[in-house]
N, C-alpha and C positions, 0 to 999 in steps of 0.2 A: 813843870806843871802841865802837861801835855797829858801823863796818865792819872789823876786826882780822879777818873769817873768810872774807870777802870775796876772792876771785880777785886774785892779785896779778900787773899785770900785767909781763910781761918782753919783751926786745925783741931778744935774742940768737936765734940757729940753732935753741939747745932749748928754747925757749918758743916756737918755729914749728913743729919736730918735734914738742913733746907736742901740741900745738892736732889738725895733722895726726892723731894716733894717735889721741886721743879721738874723733874725727870717722868715722874709718875703721873703727875697731878690731871692732865686727857685723859690716862686713862680709866684712873678711879672715878673721872666727873664719869666716861660712858659705863663703867660700870654700875655707877650711881643713877644713874637715868636710865639703865636695864631694868635695875630693882624698883624703881618707881614705877615705872611701865607693865609690871608684868604681876599678876599678883600672888604675893609674896606676905610671909608674916609681920606684922607692926612693927615687931619689937627690932626684925632686922632693917625696916626702912628706918627707924630712929638711931640704929646702930649708924648705917653708914652717914645721917645727916649731921650726926655730932661729930664724926671723922671727919666730913666736908666743912664741917662749920670751924675744926682745931686746925685742919687744914689751912684753910684760908689766912686763918691769923698768924700763925708760922711763916706763912712763903711771907706776909705781909711785915712782919717782924726782920726776917731774911732779908729780906729788899732793902728796908732801911738799914739793917748796919751792915750789911757786905756792897750793899751796891751806893758808892756813892754818887752823887749829882757832876753834871758836867759844869764848869766852873762859867762864870757870866761872861760875855767878851765884850 
């Protein structure tokens, strides 16, 4: 019962995408903020905003699927 809250290992494509998102989220966020603050084309800003939105949704779904809650004591 002690290990119910630990990360569940998956083997599918979604698990690998989720791990990649967890590792690169802050780097992507920094690039996104730089693009927002510099004069760049509007379509580039929209693409990065869409990717960021999708990234947050996938990260939330992965957290719900692969991280279990700590048991109540």
